[in-house]
C-alpha positions in Angstrom: -31.3 65.1 -25.4 -33.1 62.0 -26.7 -34.0 59.3 -24.7 -31.6 56.8 -26.4 -28.6 58.9 -25.8 -29.5 59.5 -22.2 -29.9 55.7 -21.7 -26.6 54.8 -23.1 -24.6 56.7 -20.6 -24.2 53.6 -18.4 -25.9 50.9 -16.6 -28.0 51.6 -13.6 -26.3 50.9 -10.3 -27.0 48.2 -7.8 -27.8 49.8 -4.4 -26.8 48.3 -1.3 -28.6 49.8 1.7 -29.7 49.0 5.3 -29.4 50.1 8.8 -26.1 50.9 10.1 -24.0 48.0 11.5 -26.1 45.4 9.4 -23.5 44.6 6.8 -24.0 47.3 4.0 -20.2 48.2 3.9 -19.2 44.6 4.0 -21.5 43.4 1.1 -20.3 46.4 -1.0 -16.8 45.2 -0.7 -17.6 41.6 -1.4 -19.4 42.9 -4.7 -16.4 45.1 -5.5 -14.5 42.0 -6.0 -16.8 40.8 -8.9 -15.5 41.3 -12.4 -18.5 43.3 -13.3 -19.1 45.3 -10.5 -17.3 48.5 -8.8 -17.8 50.4 -5.8 -16.0 53.1 -3.9 -16.4 55.3 -0.7 -19.9 56.4 0.3 -21.3 59.4 -1.4 -24.0 60.7 0.6 -25.2 63.3 -1.7 -26.2 60.9 -4.5 -29.2 60.5 -2.2 -29.8 64.1 -2.1 -29.5 64.6 -5.7 -32.3 61.8 -6.3 -34.6 63.7 -3.6 -34.0 66.8 -5.5 -35.2 65.5 -8.9 -38.2 64.3 -7.1 -39.1 67.5 -5.6 -38.4 69.3 -8.9 -40.7 66.9 -10.6 -43.3 67.1 -8.4 -43.5 71.0 -8.0 -42.5 71.8 -11.6 -42.6 68.8 -14.0 -46.1 69.8 -15.4 -45.2 73.2 -15.7 -42.1 72.6 -17.5 -44.0 70.3 -20.2 -47.0 72.7 -20.5 -45.0 76.0 -20.5 -41.7 75.2 -21.9 -42.3 72.0 -24.1 -39.9 70.1 -22.1 -40.8 66.4 -21.8 -41.5 65.6 -18.3 -39.2 62.7 -18.0 -36.4 64.8 -19.5 -35.4 66.0 -16.0 -35.1 62.6 -14.8 -32.7 61.5 -17.4 -30.7 64.4 -16.9 -30.4 63.7 -13.2 -29.5 59.8 -14.0 -26.9 61.0 -16.4 -25.4 63.4 -14.0 -25.3 60.6 -11.2 -23.8 58.0 -13.4 -21.2 60.4 -14.8 -19.8 60.5 -11.3 -19.2 57.1 -11.1 -17.9 56.6 -14.9 -14.2 57.5 -14.4 -13.7 55.1 -11.4 -15.5 52.2 -13.3 -13.2 52.8 -16.4 -10.3 52.8 -14.4 -11.4 49.4 -12.8 -12.7 48.0 -16.0 -16.0 47.4 -14.5 -19.4 48.0 -16.0 -21.9 48.5 -13.0 -21.5 50.8 -10.1 -22.4 49.4 -6.4 -23.7 52.4 -4.3 -23.9 51.6 -0.8 -25.6 53.9 1.6 -27.8 53.8 4.8 -29.9 56.8 3.7 -30.5 55.0 0.4 -32.9 52.6 2.1 -35.3 55.0 3.1 -35.9 56.8 -0.6 -35.5 53.4 -2.5 -38.7 54.4 -4.2 -37.3 57.6 -5.6 -34.0 56.1 -6.6 -36.0 53.3 -8.4 -37.7 55.9 -10.4 -34.5 57.8 -11.4 -33.0 54.4 -12.2 -35.7 52.2 -13.7 -33.3 49.1 -14.3 -31.5 49.4 -10.8 -31.8 46.6 -8.4 -31.6 47.0 -4.6 -30.3 44.8 -2.0 -31.4 45.6 1.7 -29.4 44.2 4.3 -30.7 43.5 7.9 -29.1 42.1 11.2 -30.4 40.9 14.3 -31.5 43.8 16.3 -29.8 42.6 19.4 -26.6 42.7 17.3 -27.1 46.0 15.9 -28.1 47.6 19.3 -25.1 46.2 21.0 -22.8 47.3 18.1 -24.1 51.1 18.2 -23.1 51.2 21.7 -19.5 51.0 20.6 -19.5 53.3 17.7 -18.9 56.5 19.3 -20.7 58.4 16.5 -21.5 62.1 17.1 -23.7 64.7 15.6 -21.1 66.7 13.2 -22.7 70.0 13.8 -23.0 69.8 17.8 -20.4 67.3 18.6 -22.9 65.4 20.9 -23.2 61.7 20.7 -26.0 60.1 18.5 -29.1 59.1 20.6 -29.0 55.7 19.4 -25.5 55.2 20.5 -26.1 55.8 24.2 -28.3 52.8 25.2 -29.7 49.7 23.8 -33.4 50.9 24.1 -32.6 54.0 21.8 -30.8 51.8 19.3 -33.4 49.2 19.2 -36.1 51.9 18.6 -33.9 53.5 15.8 -33.3 50.1 14.2 -37.3 49.5 14.4 -38.0 52.8 12.9 -35.4 52.3 10.3 -36.5 49.0 9.2 -40.1 50.0 8.9 -39.5 53.0 6.9 -37.1 51.2 4.5 -39.7 48.3 4.0 -42.3 51.1 3.2 -40.0 52.6 0.7 -39.3 49.0 -0.7 -43.1 48.2 -1.3 -43.5 50.9 -3.8 -45.1 49.4 -7.1 -42.0 50.9 -9.2 -39.9 48.4 -7.3 -41.6 45.2 -7.8 -39.2 42.3 -8.4 -36.4 44.6 -7.9 -35.5 44.5 -4.1 -33.7 41.5 -2.3 -33.7 41.3 1.5 -30.3 39.8 2.7 -29.7 38.8 6.4 -26.3 39.4 7.8 -26.4 36.2 9.7 -27.3 34.2 6.6 -24.5 35.8 4.7 -22.0 34.9 7.4 -23.3 31.1 8.0 -24.1 30.2 4.4 -22.2 32.5 2.3 -21.8 30.4 -0.9 -25.6 29.7 -0.8 -26.6 33.3 0.0 -24.0 34.9 -2.7 -25.6 32.3 -5.4 -29.1 33.6 -4.9 -27.6 37.4 -5.0 -25.7 36.6 -8.2 -29.0 35.2 -9.8 -30.9 38.3 -8.5 -28.3 40.6 -10.1 -28.0 38.3 -13.3 -24.3 38.1 -13.0 -21.6 35.3 -12.6 -20.8 33.8 -9.2 -19.8 36.0 -6.4 -16.9 35.1 -4.2 -17.3 35.5 -0.3 -14.2 37.5 0.2 -13.2 40.9 1.3 -9.9 42.1 -0.6 -7.4 44.3 1.0 -7.9 46.6 -2.0 -11.6 47.0 -1.5 -11.3 47.4 2.3 -9.2 50.1 2.0 -10.6 51.9 -1.3 -14.3 51.5 -0.3 -14.6 51.8 3.5 -12.0 54.6 3.8 -9.1 55.3 6.2 -9.0 54.1 9.7 -9.9 57.6 10.9 -13.2 57.5 9.2 -16.4 57.3 11.1 -16.9 53.5 10.4 -13.9 51.1 11.2 -12.1 49.6 8.5 -13.0 45.9 7.4 -10.8 43.3 7.7 -9.3 41.8 4.4 -10.3 38.2 4.9 -13.1 35.6 4.5 -16.5 36.4 6.2 -16.3 36.8 10.0 -18.6 34.1 11.4 -17.4 35.3 15.1 -19.6 38.5 15.0 -22.8 36.8 14.5 -23.4 36.0 18.1 -21.1 38.5 19.8 -24.1 40.2 21.2 -24.7 37.2 23.4 -21.7 37.9 25.5 -22.1 41.8 25.5 -25.6 42.4 26.4 -27.3 41.5 30.0 -30.4 39.7 30.2 -32.2 43.1 30.8 -30.8 44.5 27.7 -31.8 41.6 25.6 -35.5 41.7 27.0 -35.6 45.5 26.2 -34.4 45.2 22.6 -36.8 42.1 22.0 -39.8 44.1 23.3 -39.1 47.3 21.4 -37.8 45.7 18.0 -40.5 43.0 18.1 -41.9 44.3 14.6 -38.5 43.6 13.2 -38.2 40.1 14.5 -41.4 39.3 13.1 -40.7 40.9 9.7 -37.0 39.4 9.3 -37.6 36.0 10.8 -35.4 36.5 14.0 -36.0 34.2 16.8 -36.5 35.6 20.2 
């Protein structure tokens, strides 16, 4: 397959990623309301496919080129095409041009995804670690293999450590040279408090028309999934301001102190006041 044919399959996605409870799904549903963008339920295996390409390229890329005359970039183009075809019919039915892929795991391998999709843009969501740790306590998530509660949902210290480790790993991935000028960090609180301003900046970053700060009933049902899904359904309404400071009434002073101590690097990196 020639490079030109492979690259005509479709537009590279917009990746929305970040730690759990940081607004990843909220932002994806907002973007789905845009005339140019379409999204859908989370597809975790997309990250796996990108990682498989990376492993294949690192172990066999040179050998394929040397022994089989296969241009090394051909495998990347093949993986790109295969992934884009998974979105194509949904985009066609919605009359949209670009897919918005939302995933927590994608935040940890943005460098690999950025190589598979050289024109993709990445939006990394973040939220006050106190709010994330408080929210995780109420999720009730369990390991699907063992049925045991996930450790970071059991206490605020574990939640704060999880957020810290996740954020640091994500920002290391985002610092890859291949992603220069392709990553935007968006804080959940800024989105809630200054939606029009923040979404205007996001629209410029994505080079699209204005984005409305709304969650439609269709997007909430068709992207987040049914009520019995692992994540609770989003409300179809304007952005919820109430959730920004809800942690203040849910956490004890000792809990707040513990989170602020453990997650100090996140507070510094993302400009959160302690």
